[in-house]
N, C-alpha and C positions, 0 to 999 in steps of 0.2 A: 553677642559672642556665639550663642547657640546657633544662629541663623547663617552663619559662616562655617559651622562644621560640613555640613555636606557639600561645600565647593571644595573646602580643603580636602575631605576626602575625595574628591573626583580628581584634583589636582595630584594628589599623591599617587592614585591609580594612572593615570594619564602619564605620569612620570617615570613609570617602570614601563620598558618597552614590551618585556614579555607579557604584562598583564593586558597591555593596550593591544598586543597582536591576538591575543586569547580573544577578547572583547569582537575583534573585527573577523576574527576565524568564526565567532559564534553567529555574527550576523550574515556572513557569506553563506554558512552551512545552511541558512534558511532556504536560499535560493534555489537549490535543486529539490528543496520540498514541494514548491509552487509549481502545480501544473492543473489548469485547468481543465483541458479537455483530453489528457490523456487516455483514460478510461471510458470505453463507450458505455459502461455498464451504469454510469453517473445517470442516464437518462432515466430509465426504467427504476433505478433506486427513488429519485425525485417523485415519480409517480407513485411507486408503492407508499412513500411517505405521506404524501397527500391523501392519498386512499384511506391509511389507518388514520388520519385526522379527522376526515370527514366523517366518519363511519364511527370513528371511536372504538374500532375492532379491529382486526385481523384476519384476514381472510383464510379460511382452510384449505382453499383450491387455488389451483394458478389460474390468473386471470387474462392474460394478455394476447395467449397465442390461440390458434385454431387447429393445431396440430394435438393438442394435448388437454381437452375438455375434460374437467372433473379431477384433473392430477392432483394430487396432494402436495401443498405447498408448505415447506418447511421454514418458518420464519428466522433463518438463523442470522439474520441483519436486520431485522427490523427496527431496532432502537435507531442505530445509524441514518436508516431510510427515513425516519421522523425527524431525526435532528436534522439532516439535508435538508427535507422539507422548509421545516421551520426557519432555517439559514436562510435559504434560497427566497422564501417568503421576505424575510426581512431587508437582506441586501443583495439579492441575487447570486449568480453563480460565482462572483468574485468573493462574496464572504463566504460561500462554502469553500473556496478554494484555501482562502486564509487560515481558515479555524484548522482546515485538515491539515496544513503546513505547519501550524502552531502545534498540532497533536504529534507531527513525526519529529519535528524540532525537539518538543521534549523527552522523545526517545534518547535522540542524540544528546541531550545534555543528560539523561539518564547515564548513559554510557559515559560521558566526562565524571561524574561523580563517582561511577565506579572505577575509573581509571585512576582519579584522584586517591581515591579509598585505597588502593592497589598500590602507590607510591609513586604515579607517573609524575612528571614534572609539567609545567606550565607549556612550555613549547612543544612536548608531544602530544599534549592534551588538545591544543590548539590545531595541530598538523591533523590528528583524529579525526577531529569535529569534520573538517574539509573532506578528507579522504573516505570517509563513513557515508558522509551525505552525497559524494557523487557516486560512490560505489553503489547506494541504494536507490538513487534516482529513477533508474528505469521501473521500478515498482512502488513509488511512492505516488503522491497526488490526491485526487478526489474520489478515493475508493476506501471502503470499510476496511480493507485489509491494513490500512495505515494503522488502525487500531490495535490490531495485533503486533505489528512491528514496537510501537511505543509499550504497550503493555507488556510485552515479553522484557523490554529492557528495563522496565519499572520492577516487576516480578523479580529479576533478577538481583537489584539492587537490593531490594527488602531482603531477599533471602540470605546474601551475603552480609548485610550488617548485621542481620540478627545472629548469623553464625558468627562473628566477630566481636560483637556488642552486648548480645542478649536482649533481655527486655522485651517489650510487647509489641515490637514493630511487627512481628510474625502476623498479628490479628489483622493489618491491613489485607492479608494476602485472599481471607475467603470474600469480604466485598468487592474486593478488584476481579477477582474471577467472576463472582455474580454478574456484576457488570459486565465484563468481557465477553459472556456468555450470551448478552443478548445485542451486541454489537457487532459481534463477528465470530463465527464457527471457529477460528484459529484458538480459542481457549485451550481445546484438546492439547496443542503445540506447548501450550504455557503449563500446562499440569506435568507433560513429560518431561519440561526441563526441570521441575522442581522436584520429580523423581528421580532423575539422575543426578541431581545436586544432593539429594538424601542418599542415595546408595553409594555416590563417590566419598562422600564425608564418612560413611559408615565403615568403608573400605579403607580410607586412610585412619579411622581409628581403631581398627583389626590390626593392620599392618604397624601402627605407632609412627606413621609418617611425619615430616615437618610439614607445619601450618595447621595440622587438623584441627577441628574446634571442639568443644567438650561433649561427651555423650548427651547431656541435658539437653542442649542446644539443637544437637540432632534431632532428639527424640521429639522435640519441642515444635520443629520446622515440619518435621514427617507428621505430626498430630494435626498441624495447621493448614498442609498441603492436603492431609484426608479431609479434613471440613471445608475446604475449598474446593475439592472435587462433588462435595454435596452442595455447595453454595450453587455451583454451575447449573443444578437443576431447576434454579428457581427462574425458569424463562416459559416462553409461552408452550412448549411441547415437553417440558419436564425432561425424563433420562433421554426420551427418544431423540435428542440433540445429540447425545453420544453417537447414535448408529449412525446417524447422518453424517456426521463428522467424519466418522471412519469410513464409510461408502462413498463419500464424494472423493476423500483422497484416493481411494482405491480405483474407482472409476474413470475420473477425467484425465488419469495419465495416458489413457490409449488415446486421446483426442488430439488433434493437431490445434492446439491453442497454445499461444506463445508462452504464456506465463505459467504453462504448467508443462512445457516443453524443455530440453537439457539448454543451458545457455550458447548462442551461438559467440564465439569466441571472436569470427571475423566482423562482427559488428562493435566500431569504435566506439558506441555508446556503453559497452559492457566491458572496455576495457580497465576503467576502474575498479571493477567489481573483479576481475580477473588478477589485476596486483594487488588487492587486498587479500585474494584468496590465495596465492600462491606466497605472499610474504608471510602470512597466517600459519600457513604450514610450515615455512623454513624458521619462523621466528620463536612460534607458540610451541606447537605440535613438536617440533625436532629440536629447538632449544632448549638451553638449560635454564636453572633457577625459576622455572614457572610451576604455579602449584597444579597437582594434579587434576583438581578439577576445571582447572581453566583449559588444561590438555585437552582432556574427555569432552568437555563443551567444544572447544574449537575445531577439535577432529570431526565431531559429528555436523556441525554446522558447515564445515568445508564441505563436506561429503554431500550434505542436503542440498547444499547450493550450487552443485554441478548435477544433481538431479531435475530441477525445475526452477525456473525462473525467478517465481515468487518466493523463493526459500533465500534469494538474496539478501531480502531486508533482514531475515532471520539471522543470517551469519553477523549482520553489522550488529544488530541488537545483543547479539551471545557473545562474539568474539573479539568486537572491534576494543574494548578494555583491557582484554589480555595482550593484544596487538599493540596498544599503546606502550603499556608496561615493558614490553620485551622491547619494543624502538627505545624506549626511555633506558633500559640495561644495555642495549648494544650502541648507545651513543657514543661510548668510549670511557675511558678512565679519566681524559683528560676535562671532558665536559662534567662529569662526576664531581671532579676535585675542584673545578671552578664552580659548580652550584654550591659545595660545601662552603668554600670561600665566601660567596656572595651570602649565603645565610647567617654567616657568622661575623660579618663587615658590618660597617656602619651603612643603614639606609641610604639608598641613592638620595642626593640633595633634590628637592622641587627646587628647580628653575623654570623663567619662562621658557627657554628652548627646549626644556626635557616634556614640558606640558605640550609644546606645540607639536615635537614631532610625536608623541603619544596621540593627540588629537588627530592630526593629519592620518595617523595608521586608521583610528577608529572610524574616521570620515571616509575612508576607503572602503571600509564594510560597509558602512550605511550606504555609500552610492551604490555598489551593488546588490544589495538588498533594495535599493529603490527601484535600480532599474528591473530588477526580477518582480516587482509587483506592479510596476508599469506595463511590463510584458504581460502577466496574469491578467491585467485589467483591458489589454487588448484583446486577448483570447477570450475573455467572460463577454465582452460586448456583441451586438448584434452581427456585424460584420464578421468578428472573429468566428463565429457559432457558424455564420454561413459559408467562409472557407474551409471549413472542415466536414459541414454536414449538408444534406440536399435540403435547403430551406424551399427553393424553386418546386421542386417535384412534393413537399411536403402542402405548399400551397394548392398545387392542382389535386391531390387526394383528398383535401378539404370539401370539395365538391363531389366527391363518393359517397353513395347511399351508408347508413350506418349497417356495419357487418361485413365490410368489405375485408377480403382476403388480401394480405400483400405478403409476397415473399421478397424479401431484402437481404442485401449483405448484412453478415454476421454482424460487423460493427455499428450499422444503421438501426437494427433493429430497436434499441433502448430509444433512441431520437425518436422514432416513428412511435413508440408506446407512448412517450411522454407528451409529442403535438397532438396525436391523433386519437389515441384511446379514450373511449370505448367505441368510435366510430370506424376506426379500423383496427385490425388483429393481425399480428403476424405468425410468420411460419416457425421462427426461432430467435431466441434471444438469452442471455446470459445462464437465467435461472433455470432453463431447460436443459443445461448441461448436465447436472447431476443424476436427476430424472426420468430422462428420456432419450437414452442411446440409441433406441431404433429412430427417433426424429431426427437427430443430430446425424446418423448415417446418411438417411434419406436427403439432408441439406445437403451433404458435401458432394452427393451424386448429382443434384440438380446446380448447384454452384459450379459445377466442373463440367457442365452441358453433357453430360452421359448420354451417349446416343445407345449403347448395349442396354439389353432391358435387365431391369426396369428402367428407361431412360428419363432423361430431366423433363421431357416435354407428358410421359404418361404419369409421373408424379405428381407434376403440377396439376393434372387434370384430375387424379384421383384424390387430391387434397381438396380441390375445389378450390383451386386461387384464382382470384379475380384480377390481380395486378403483380407486376413484376418491377423492384428498382433494384439494378444491379451495373456494374461497371463493365464497360465493354469486354468482349472476350469469348468463348465458347458457347456460354450460355445465350449470350444476345443474339450471335449468330444464328444458333438454332431457332431463337423467337422470330428473328428476322424473315427464315426459310420457312417457317410454319404454316404461314397463310392465314392463322387462326390470331396469333398476337400482334397487335396493332402498338407501334411506337408513338408514345403522346408526346416525350420530350426528352430532350439531353440538358440535364443539370450539371455542368460541366465536369461530365465523363461519366457520370450516375444516369442511366438511361433507364427510363418509365415506360412501361408497357401496359396495355390493359387487353384484357380478352375481348376481341371484337372491337366495336367503337360505342359504348355506352355514352351516355350525355355528360359525364363527369368528364369523359376524355375527349370528348369532340369540342368541348367548350375552354380547354387548357391551351397556354399557350405554345405552340409551335416551339420555341426555345426559351432557352433563358438568359 
C-alpha cells in the first residue's frame, strides 16, 4: 500500500489541470534561463577560476591585459569563477550553463513562493513564471550576475516571511549575504532592498497602515540586515568591496556597454520586459489593494530597469510576486467566485482521462525544456563555439611568441584570454571596465578607426600592439592602407592582422 502512495499523489496532481499547467510552466520557465554563449565574459571567468585553483590564491593585480600592467584587481566574483572552472572541468560548458540555469530558475521559484504567500492563485503563478522568465531572458545565462538575481528573490522571500510569521528565518540573511559578496558585487543592491523593506515597514507602523508587521519583527529584521552588512565584509578584500561596488556602478554607466545602457525597446527580445514593466506600473504601482511595501519596491524596480538593461533581472526578482498578486486580483469577480466554489466543492475525481490530460500538459513543458537543453548542448559543442568565436584566428595566434599583444573586439577578448593567455595578452576585456576608463576610451577610438589625433594607428603604435583581430570596417580599412599591417587571414568576417610579417603570420593559413 505504501509503495502505491507516490503514484496516487502523482495521479492526483495530474488530474488537476491547474496544477499540471503550473508544472508545465515551471519547466518552460527554465528554457529562457539556458544560455551558453550569451555573455562573452564567460571565457575570462573560466581562466580566472583555473588560475585561482592552480595557485590556491587570488591575484592582487590584473593578469590578462598589456594596457593596465600592475592594476589592482578586486576579486568581486572570485567564487563564481572557481565554480565555473570546476563545473567546466567536470562537464564542459554545458554543465556550467545547466547549473547557472538552475540558479536562475530557483530565483523564479522564490518569486512563485512569494506570490503564493501573497494569496495568488495557481494560474496566475503559472503565467508569472513564464512572463518573468521571458522578461529576464536577455540578462540570464552563464554569468555571475545570475546569482544576484536569484539571491535577491530569496532575500525578499526570507524578509517577507519573517515579517509575516516571525521566527528565526531572518538569521539566514547574514550567511546568504556573505556568500553573495563572494560570488558577485550585486550584494550591495540586496542590502539596499532590505533597507527599503525595513524603512517602509517602519513607516507603515508609524502611520498604522493596513498590513503592517509588528514592531518587534521590524526591529529584528533591521538587526539581521545590519549583521548581514557586516557579514558581507567576509571576502578577500574586506570592506573595500563596498567601495568597489559603488565606484563600478557610478563609472560604467557612461560607457557604451549594452547591459549598462537603457533598454532599446525597438529590440523584440526586450518586449516581454516592456510588457512586464508597463503592466507592473499599471497594476501594482497605480492599482489598489496592493501593500505599500510592494508598491515602493515595484516602483523602484521599474525605474531602475529603464536605466540599465542589467536591472531587468532585478525588476523580475523584486516586482514579479506583486505583479502576480495584482493579476490575480484583477482577474475578475467571476473567477474569484469560481475559485472559492472550487475550494469548497468536492475534489475533482481522478479518472484515466483527467490524468492523461494532465500528463499531456506536463509533457508539453518537458518537451520544451528538452528542446532548450538540446539547443544548449549544440551551442556548447566545439562547432557551436566556432560559429560564434574566431577559432581559426586563435589557431594562427597559437604560433605567436609569448608576450604577443593583440587588440581584439571587446566581445572576443575573453575568448582569447581563455585560449591563449599567458602567450597572448589583450588590449581590453570586461574586468578593465571599472578600473581603467582611459584604456576603454582609447579602445573605442581604435575600434572606430579614428583618423584624428590620437588616431587609431598611432594608439596601436604607442601601445606596442603586435596583432589586431577585428571585424571588417573602418579600422580594418585603415590597417589595409597603412603599409605596416599585414592581413593574415579572414575568420568568417573577423580579420586578423600582424604588424609586418613575423614567422607566425607567414605560416598561418590565408583563409579559414
